[in-house]
ChimeraX commands (.cxc) that place a marker at each C-alpha (Angstrom):
marker #1 position 172.74,-11.58,82.60 radius 0.5
marker #1 position 171.63,-8.32,84.21 radius 0.5
marker #1 position 171.39,-6.62,80.82 radius 0.5
marker #1 position 169.10,-9.32,79.56 radius 0.5
marker #1 position 166.73,-8.85,82.55 radius 0.5
marker #1 position 166.65,-5.13,81.96 radius 0.5
marker #1 position 165.85,-5.64,78.31 radius 0.5
marker #1 position 163.00,-7.98,79.13 radius 0.5
marker #1 position 161.53,-5.47,81.60 radius 0.5
marker #1 position 161.71,-2.73,78.99 radius 0.5
marker #1 position 160.06,-4.99,76.50 radius 0.5
marker #1 position 157.31,-5.96,78.97 radius 0.5
marker #1 position 156.60,-2.46,80.31 radius 0.5
marker #1 position 157.99,0.49,78.37 radius 0.5
marker #1 position 157.69,-0.88,74.84 radius 0.5
marker #1 position 154.10,-2.05,75.23 radius 0.5
marker #1 position 151.98,-0.59,72.50 radius 0.5
marker #1 position 149.53,2.10,73.56 radius 0.5
marker #1 position 145.78,1.68,73.10 radius 0.5
marker #1 position 142.64,0.98,74.97 radius 0.5
marker #1 position 142.80,-1.66,77.64 radius 0.5
marker #1 position 140.76,-4.73,76.79 radius 0.5
marker #1 position 137.63,-5.27,78.92 radius 0.5
marker #1 position 138.48,-7.29,82.00 radius 0.5
marker #1 position 142.17,-6.47,81.79 radius 0.5
marker #1 position 143.97,-4.92,84.76 radius 0.5
marker #1 position 145.63,-1.59,84.01 radius 0.5
marker #1 position 149.31,-1.47,84.61 radius 0.5
marker #1 position 151.29,1.20,86.44 radius 0.5
marker #1 position 152.22,2.76,83.14 radius 0.5
marker #1 position 148.60,3.21,82.25 radius 0.5
marker #1 position 147.93,4.83,85.62 radius 0.5
marker #1 position 150.81,7.25,85.14 radius 0.5
marker #1 position 149.55,8.23,81.67 radius 0.5
marker #1 position 146.51,9.97,83.19 radius 0.5
marker #1 position 142.76,9.46,83.10 radius 0.5
marker #1 position 141.14,8.12,80.00 radius 0.5
marker #1 position 139.26,10.81,77.99 radius 0.5
marker #1 position 135.49,10.39,78.36 radius 0.5
marker #1 position 134.13,13.44,76.41 radius 0.5
marker #1 position 132.85,15.21,79.59 radius 0.5
marker #1 position 134.44,18.31,81.22 radius 0.5
marker #1 position 136.74,17.62,84.02 radius 0.5
marker #1 position 135.31,18.16,87.49 radius 0.5
marker #1 position 138.40,20.09,88.46 radius 0.5
marker #1 position 137.76,22.65,85.68 radius 0.5
marker #1 position 134.15,23.10,86.88 radius 0.5
marker #1 position 135.38,23.75,90.37 radius 0.5
marker #1 position 137.86,26.29,89.07 radius 0.5
marker #1 position 135.16,28.04,87.05 radius 0.5
marker #1 position 132.90,28.14,90.08 radius 0.5
marker #1 position 135.66,29.75,92.10 radius 0.5
marker #1 position 136.05,32.59,89.54 radius 0.5
marker #1 position 133.98,35.70,90.55 radius 0.5
marker #1 position 131.20,36.84,88.14 radius 0.5
marker #1 position 130.78,40.47,86.98 radius 0.5
marker #1 position 127.86,41.17,89.32 radius 0.5
marker #1 position 129.66,39.54,92.22 radius 0.5
marker #1 position 132.72,41.58,91.39 radius 0.5
marker #1 position 130.62,44.82,91.40 radius 0.5
marker #1 position 129.04,43.86,94.68 radius 0.5
marker #1 position 132.42,43.03,96.05 radius 0.5
marker #1 position 133.90,46.40,94.92 radius 0.5
marker #1 position 130.93,48.63,96.11 radius 0.5
marker #1 position 130.41,48.56,99.86 radius 0.5
marker #1 position 126.92,47.95,101.20 radius 0.5
marker #1 position 126.96,51.35,102.92 radius 0.5
marker #1 position 127.36,53.18,99.57 radius 0.5
marker #1 position 124.50,51.19,98.03 radius 0.5
marker #1 position 122.32,52.18,100.95 radius 0.5
marker #1 position 123.25,55.86,100.53 radius 0.5
marker #1 position 122.37,55.73,96.82 radius 0.5
marker #1 position 118.96,54.26,97.63 radius 0.5
marker #1 position 118.40,57.01,100.20 radius 0.5
marker #1 position 119.32,59.67,97.62 radius 0.5
marker #1 position 116.88,58.19,95.09 radius 0.5
marker #1 position 114.16,58.17,97.74 radius 0.5
marker #1 position 114.85,61.83,98.53 radius 0.5
marker #1 position 114.68,62.75,94.82 radius 0.5
marker #1 position 111.37,60.92,94.40 radius 0.5
marker #1 position 109.96,62.63,97.48 radius 0.5
marker #1 position 111.09,66.04,96.16 radius 0.5
marker #1 position 109.52,65.36,92.76 radius 0.5
marker #1 position 106.22,64.35,94.38 radius 0.5
marker #1 position 106.31,67.48,96.53 radius 0.5
marker #1 position 106.97,69.68,93.47 radius 0.5
marker #1 position 104.11,68.04,91.53 radius 0.5
marker #1 position 101.73,68.60,94.44 radius 0.5
marker #1 position 102.80,72.23,94.70 radius 0.5
marker #1 position 102.37,72.83,90.95 radius 0.5
marker #1 position 98.96,71.18,90.98 radius 0.5
marker #1 position 97.90,73.35,93.92 radius 0.5
marker #1 position 99.09,76.50,92.12 radius 0.5
marker #1 position 97.25,75.44,88.97 radius 0.5
marker #1 position 94.04,74.96,90.94 radius 0.5
marker #1 position 94.49,78.40,92.53 radius 0.5
marker #1 position 95.00,80.06,89.14 radius 0.5
marker #1 position 91.98,78.24,87.74 radius 0.5
marker #1 position 89.83,79.40,90.65 radius 0.5
marker #1 position 91.03,82.99,90.17 radius 0.5
marker #1 position 90.26,82.81,86.45 radius 0.5
marker #1 position 86.76,81.51,87.09 radius 0.5
marker #1 position 86.11,84.18,89.71 radius 0.5
marker #1 position 87.43,86.90,87.39 radius 0.5
marker #1 position 85.24,85.64,84.55 radius 0.5
marker #1 position 82.19,85.56,86.81 radius 0.5
marker #1 position 82.94,89.09,88.06 radius 0.5
marker #1 position 83.35,90.35,84.49 radius 0.5
marker #1 position 80.06,88.75,83.42 radius 0.5
marker #1 position 78.29,90.33,86.37 radius 0.5
marker #1 position 79.89,93.71,85.59 radius 0.5
marker #1 position 78.87,93.51,81.93 radius 0.5
marker #1 position 75.29,92.64,82.85 radius 0.5
marker #1 position 75.21,95.47,85.39 radius 0.5
marker #1 position 76.55,97.97,82.84 radius 0.5
marker #1 position 74.01,96.88,80.24 radius 0.5
marker #1 position 71.23,97.22,82.76 radius 0.5
marker #1 position 72.42,100.66,83.85 radius 0.5
marker #1 position 72.77,101.78,80.22 radius 0.5
marker #1 position 69.26,100.58,79.44 radius 0.5
marker #1 position 67.90,102.34,82.53 radius 0.5
marker #1 position 69.76,105.53,81.58 radius 0.5
marker #1 position 68.31,105.48,78.07 radius 0.5
marker #1 position 64.83,104.91,79.45 radius 0.5
marker #1 position 65.20,107.81,81.88 radius 0.5
marker #1 position 66.54,110.06,79.08 radius 0.5
marker #1 position 63.58,109.21,76.82 radius 0.5
marker #1 position 61.20,109.68,79.73 radius 0.5
marker #1 position 62.62,113.13,80.47 radius 0.5
marker #1 position 62.29,114.12,76.80 radius 0.5
marker #1 position 58.67,112.97,76.60 radius 0.5
marker #1 position 57.92,114.83,79.81 radius 0.5
marker #1 position 59.23,118.03,78.23 radius 0.5
marker #1 position 57.08,117.47,75.14 radius 0.5
marker #1 position 53.88,117.25,77.17 radius 0.5
marker #1 position 53.48,121.05,77.17 radius 0.5
marker #1 position 53.79,121.15,73.37 radius 0.5
marker #1 position 51.22,118.34,73.15 radius 0.5
marker #1 position 48.77,120.27,75.34 radius 0.5
marker #1 position 49.24,123.38,73.19 radius 0.5
marker #1 position 48.71,121.35,70.03 radius 0.5
marker #1 position 45.41,119.98,71.37 radius 0.5
marker #1 position 44.21,123.51,72.12 radius 0.5
marker #1 position 45.20,124.59,68.57 radius 0.5
marker #1 position 43.21,121.75,67.08 radius 0.5
marker #1 position 40.19,122.64,69.23 radius 0.5
marker #1 position 40.22,126.30,68.17 radius 0.5
marker #1 position 41.49,125.86,64.60 radius 0.5
marker #1 position 44.50,128.13,65.10 radius 0.5
marker #1 position 47.82,128.34,66.92 radius 0.5
marker #1 position 49.68,125.65,64.97 radius 0.5
marker #1 position 52.70,127.92,64.51 radius 0.5
marker #1 position 52.90,128.30,68.26 radius 0.5
marker #1 position 52.90,124.52,68.76 radius 0.5
marker #1 position 55.62,124.10,66.17 radius 0.5
marker #1 position 57.82,126.77,67.68 radius 0.5
marker #1 position 57.39,125.29,71.16 radius 0.5
marker #1 position 58.29,121.80,69.92 radius 0.5
marker #1 position 61.34,123.06,68.04 radius 0.5
marker #1 position 62.52,124.99,71.10 radius 0.5
marker #1 position 62.28,121.92,73.37 radius 0.5
marker #1 position 64.12,119.67,70.93 radius 0.5
marker #1 position 66.77,122.29,70.22 radius 0.5
marker #1 position 67.60,122.51,73.93 radius 0.5
marker #1 position 68.01,118.71,74.00 radius 0.5
marker #1 position 70.54,118.80,71.10 radius 0.5
marker #1 position 68.44,118.79,67.92 radius 0.5
marker #1 position 69.66,121.04,65.10 radius 0.5
marker #1 position 67.86,121.73,61.82 radius 0.5
marker #1 position 69.74,121.25,58.50 radius 0.5
marker #1 position 68.46,123.73,55.91 radius 0.5
marker #1 position 71.22,124.30,53.27 radius 0.5
marker #1 position 69.17,126.39,50.79 radius 0.5
marker #1 position 71.52,128.48,48.61 radius 0.5
marker #1 position 74.65,126.86,50.12 radius 0.5
marker #1 position 77.19,124.69,48.41 radius 0.5
marker #1 position 76.05,121.10,48.11 radius 0.5
marker #1 position 77.54,118.86,50.81 radius 0.5
marker #1 position 76.90,115.14,50.27 radius 0.5
marker #1 position 77.61,114.47,53.96 radius 0.5
marker #1 position 74.54,116.48,55.02 radius 0.5
marker #1 position 72.23,116.37,52.03 radius 0.5
marker #1 position 70.91,113.90,49.47 radius 0.5
marker #1 position 70.44,115.25,45.94 radius 0.5
marker #1 position 67.20,113.85,44.56 radius 0.5
marker #1 position 66.77,116.36,41.70 radius 0.5
marker #1 position 69.04,118.36,39.42 radius 0.5
marker #1 position 68.76,121.40,37.16 radius 0.5
marker #1 position 71.23,123.06,34.84 radius 0.5
marker #1 position 73.05,126.16,35.95 radius 0.5
marker #1 position 76.35,127.98,36.01 radius 0.5
marker #1 position 79.06,127.35,38.55 radius 0.5
marker #1 position 79.49,124.51,40.98 radius 0.5
marker #1 position 76.72,122.42,42.53 radius 0.5
marker #1 position 74.52,124.58,44.72 radius 0.5
marker #1 position 71.41,123.64,46.70 radius 0.5
marker #1 position 68.59,125.24,44.74 radius 0.5
marker #1 position 65.72,124.03,46.93 radius 0.5
marker #1 position 65.27,122.08,50.18 radius 0.5
marker #1 position 62.53,119.50,49.65 radius 0.5
marker #1 position 62.77,118.16,53.21 radius 0.5
marker #1 position 64.95,119.53,56.01 radius 0.5
marker #1 position 67.52,117.39,57.74 radius 0.5
marker #1 position 68.49,117.24,61.40 radius 0.5
marker #1 position 71.58,116.77,63.56 radius 0.5
marker #1 position 71.44,115.30,67.04 radius 0.5
marker #1 position 74.24,116.63,69.27 radius 0.5
marker #1 position 76.51,117.26,66.27 radius 0.5
marker #1 position 75.84,113.95,64.49 radius 0.5
marker #1 position 73.77,113.87,61.30 radius 0.5
marker #1 position 70.54,112.19,62.30 radius 0.5
marker #1 position 68.87,112.58,58.92 radius 0.5
marker #1 position 70.32,114.27,55.79 radius 0.5
marker #1 position 68.31,116.93,54.02 radius 0.5
marker #1 position 66.56,116.10,50.77 radius 0.5
marker #1 position 67.50,118.80,48.23 radius 0.5
marker #1 position 67.44,119.89,44.60 radius 0.5
marker #1 position 70.86,120.75,43.15 radius 0.5
marker #1 position 71.67,123.36,40.46 radius 0.5
marker #1 position 74.88,123.52,38.42 radius 0.5
marker link #1:1,2 radius 0.2
marker link #1:2,3 radius 0.2
marker link #1:3,4 radius 0.2
marker link #1:4,5 radius 0.2
marker link #1:5,6 radius 0.2
marker link #1:6,7 radius 0.2
marker link #1:7,8 radius 0.2
marker link #1:8,9 radius 0.2
marker link #1:9,10 radius 0.2
marker link #1:10,11 radius 0.2
marker link #1:11,12 radius 0.2
marker link #1:12,13 radius 0.2
marker link #1:13,14 radius 0.2
marker link #1:14,15 radius 0.2
marker link #1:15,16 radius 0.2
marker link #1:16,17 radius 0.2
marker link #1:17,18 radius 0.2
marker link #1:18,19 radius 0.2
marker link #1:19,20 radius 0.2
marker link #1:20,21 radius 0.2
marker link #1:21,22 radius 0.2
marker link #1:22,23 radius 0.2
marker link #1:23,24 radius 0.2
marker link #1:24,25 radius 0.2
marker link #1:25,26 radius 0.2
marker link #1:26,27 radius 0.2
marker link #1:27,28 radius 0.2
marker link #1:28,29 radius 0.2
marker link #1:29,30 radius 0.2
marker link #1:30,31 radius 0.2
marker link #1:31,32 radius 0.2
marker link #1:32,33 radius 0.2
marker link #1:33,34 radius 0.2
marker link #1:34,35 radius 0.2
marker link #1:35,36 radius 0.2
marker link #1:36,37 radius 0.2
marker link #1:37,38 radius 0.2
marker link #1:38,39 radius 0.2
marker link #1:39,40 radius 0.2
marker link #1:40,41 radius 0.2
marker link #1:41,42 radius 0.2
marker link #1:42,43 radius 0.2
marker link #1:43,44 radius 0.2
marker link #1:44,45 radius 0.2
marker link #1:45,46 radius 0.2
marker link #1:46,47 radius 0.2
marker link #1:47,48 radius 0.2
marker link #1:48,49 radius 0.2
marker link #1:49,50 radius 0.2
marker link #1:50,51 radius 0.2
marker link #1:51,52 radius 0.2
marker link #1:52,53 radius 0.2
marker link #1:53,54 radius 0.2
marker link #1:54,55 radius 0.2
marker link #1:55,56 radius 0.2
marker link #1:56,57 radius 0.2
marker link #1:57,58 radius 0.2
marker link #1:58,59 radius 0.2
marker link #1:59,60 radius 0.2
marker link #1:60,61 radius 0.2
marker link #1:61,62 radius 0.2
marker link #1:62,63 radius 0.2
marker link #1:63,64 radius 0.2
marker link #1:64,65 radius 0.2
marker link #1:65,66 radius 0.2
marker link #1:66,67 radius 0.2
marker link #1:67,68 radius 0.2
marker link #1:68,69 radius 0.2
marker link #1:69,70 radius 0.2
marker link #1:70,71 radius 0.2
marker link #1:71,72 radius 0.2
marker link #1:72,73 radius 0.2
marker link #1:73,74 radius 0.2
marker link #1:74,75 radius 0.2
marker link #1:75,76 radius 0.2
marker link #1:76,77 radius 0.2
marker link #1:77,78 radius 0.2
marker link #1:78,79 radius 0.2
marker link #1:79,80 radius 0.2
marker link #1:80,81 radius 0.2
marker link #1:81,82 radius 0.2
marker link #1:82,83 radius 0.2
marker link #1:83,84 radius 0.2
marker link #1:84,85 radius 0.2
marker link #1:85,86 radius 0.2
marker link #1:86,87 radius 0.2
marker link #1:87,88 radius 0.2
marker link #1:88,89 radius 0.2
marker link #1:89,90 radius 0.2
marker link #1:90,91 radius 0.2
marker link #1:91,92 radius 0.2
marker link #1:92,93 radius 0.2
marker link #1:93,94 radius 0.2
marker link #1:94,95 radius 0.2
marker link #1:95,96 radius 0.2
marker link #1:96,97 radius 0.2
marker link #1:97,98 radius 0.2
marker link #1:98,99 radius 0.2
marker link #1:99,100 radius 0.2
marker link #1:100,101 radius 0.2
marker link #1:101,102 radius 0.2
marker link #1:102,103 radius 0.2
marker link #1:103,104 radius 0.2
marker link #1:104,105 radius 0.2
marker link #1:105,106 radius 0.2
marker link #1:106,107 radius 0.2
marker link #1:107,108 radius 0.2
marker link #1:108,109 radius 0.2
marker link #1:109,110 radius 0.2
marker link #1:110,111 radius 0.2
marker link #1:111,112 radius 0.2
marker link #1:112,113 radius 0.2
marker link #1:113,114 radius 0.2
marker link #1:114,115 radius 0.2
marker link #1:115,116 radius 0.2
marker link #1:116,117 radius 0.2
marker link #1:117,118 radius 0.2
marker link #1:118,119 radius 0.2
marker link #1:119,120 radius 0.2
marker link #1:120,121 radius 0.2
marker link #1:121,122 radius 0.2
marker link #1:122,123 radius 0.2
marker link #1:123,124 radius 0.2
marker link #1:124,125 radius 0.2
marker link #1:125,126 radius 0.2
marker link #1:126,127 radius 0.2
marker link #1:127,128 radius 0.2
marker link #1:128,129 radius 0.2
marker link #1:129,130 radius 0.2
marker link #1:130,131 radius 0.2
marker link #1:131,132 radius 0.2
marker link #1:132,133 radius 0.2
marker link #1:133,134 radius 0.2
marker link #1:134,135 radius 0.2
marker link #1:135,136 radius 0.2
marker link #1:136,137 radius 0.2
marker link #1:137,138 radius 0.2
marker link #1:138,139 radius 0.2
marker link #1:139,140 radius 0.2
marker link #1:140,141 radius 0.2
marker link #1:141,142 radius 0.2
marker link #1:142,143 radius 0.2
marker link #1:143,144 radius 0.2
marker link #1:144,145 radius 0.2
marker link #1:145,146 radius 0.2
marker link #1:146,147 radius 0.2
marker link #1:147,148 radius 0.2
marker link #1:148,149 radius 0.2
marker link #1:149,150 radius 0.2
marker link #1:150,151 radius 0.2
marker link #1:151,152 radius 0.2
marker link #1:152,153 radius 0.2
marker link #1:153,154 radius 0.2
marker link #1:154,155 radius 0.2
marker link #1:155,156 radius 0.2
marker link #1:156,157 radius 0.2
marker link #1:157,158 radius 0.2
marker link #1:158,159 radius 0.2
marker link #1:159,160 radius 0.2
marker link #1:160,161 radius 0.2
marker link #1:161,162 radius 0.2
marker link #1:162,163 radius 0.2
marker link #1:163,164 radius 0.2
marker link #1:164,165 radius 0.2
marker link #1:165,166 radius 0.2
marker link #1:166,167 radius 0.2
marker link #1:167,168 radius 0.2
marker link #1:168,169 radius 0.2
marker link #1:169,170 radius 0.2
marker link #1:170,171 radius 0.2
marker link #1:171,172 radius 0.2
marker link #1:172,173 radius 0.2
marker link #1:173,174 radius 0.2
marker link #1:174,175 radius 0.2
marker link #1:175,176 radius 0.2
marker link #1:176,177 radius 0.2
marker link #1:177,178 radius 0.2
marker link #1:178,179 radius 0.2
marker link #1:179,180 radius 0.2
marker link #1:180,181 radius 0.2
marker link #1:181,182 radius 0.2
marker link #1:182,183 radius 0.2
marker link #1:183,184 radius 0.2
marker link #1:184,185 radius 0.2
marker link #1:185,186 radius 0.2
marker link #1:186,187 radius 0.2
marker link #1:187,188 radius 0.2
marker link #1:188,189 radius 0.2
marker link #1:189,190 radius 0.2
marker link #1:190,191 radius 0.2
marker link #1:191,192 radius 0.2
marker link #1:192,193 radius 0.2
marker link #1:193,194 radius 0.2
marker link #1:194,195 radius 0.2
marker link #1:195,196 radius 0.2
marker link #1:196,197 radius 0.2
marker link #1:197,198 radius 0.2
marker link #1:198,199 radius 0.2
marker link #1:199,200 radius 0.2
marker link #1:200,201 radius 0.2
marker link #1:201,202 radius 0.2
marker link #1:202,203 radius 0.2
marker link #1:203,204 radius 0.2
marker link #1:204,205 radius 0.2
marker link #1:205,206 radius 0.2
marker link #1:206,207 radius 0.2
marker link #1:207,208 radius 0.2
marker link #1:208,209 radius 0.2
marker link #1:209,210 radius 0.2
marker link #1:210,211 radius 0.2
marker link #1:211,212 radius 0.2
marker link #1:212,213 radius 0.2
marker link #1:213,214 radius 0.2
marker link #1:214,215 radius 0.2
marker link #1:215,216 radius 0.2
marker link #1:216,217 radius 0.2
marker link #1:217,218 radius 0.2
marker link #1:218,219 radius 0.2
marker link #1:219,220 radius 0.2
view
């Protein structure tokens, strides 16, 4: 009799086919023990577990103390302040160098203008002194014109004054032809090397430099 009751209970409870519970039906204890019915949504317990897991940023914040973060910020601030200070110093040095360059350029321009002015004044004084020395020869020449004689004296006086100033006459008659001091404008046949046969116009040197080459006739 007891075995028959047990068999009926197993048939009513344990051997009941699984499946969805009809609407309006009361779930049995076996259904409750089988667990919640799948709904297609994540379980709330899994969301809570995921929320409890620390994220990477939270983990970094948790591993680095706030004091060390503050020290790093202070170091970055010091580096920025040093960079700004260096930039200001370099800009100040650049401005100083630029000012020195401009002052040097202005001084050089003033020096160049002063030298040109002094050179011009020196040349004017030198020409003035030469003309002053030629005044005596000019007076003598006027007397020679008035009397119709004395031209040789004027010439000699003029040559003497200019010779003292550095003028030298080039008269290569009979000498070997030198193209550096004479221009050959005529030629005649002859024996030997080129020789100055005649000076058509004398040349002059001024303080050792050829001022005007002589105009000559060459033979040979």
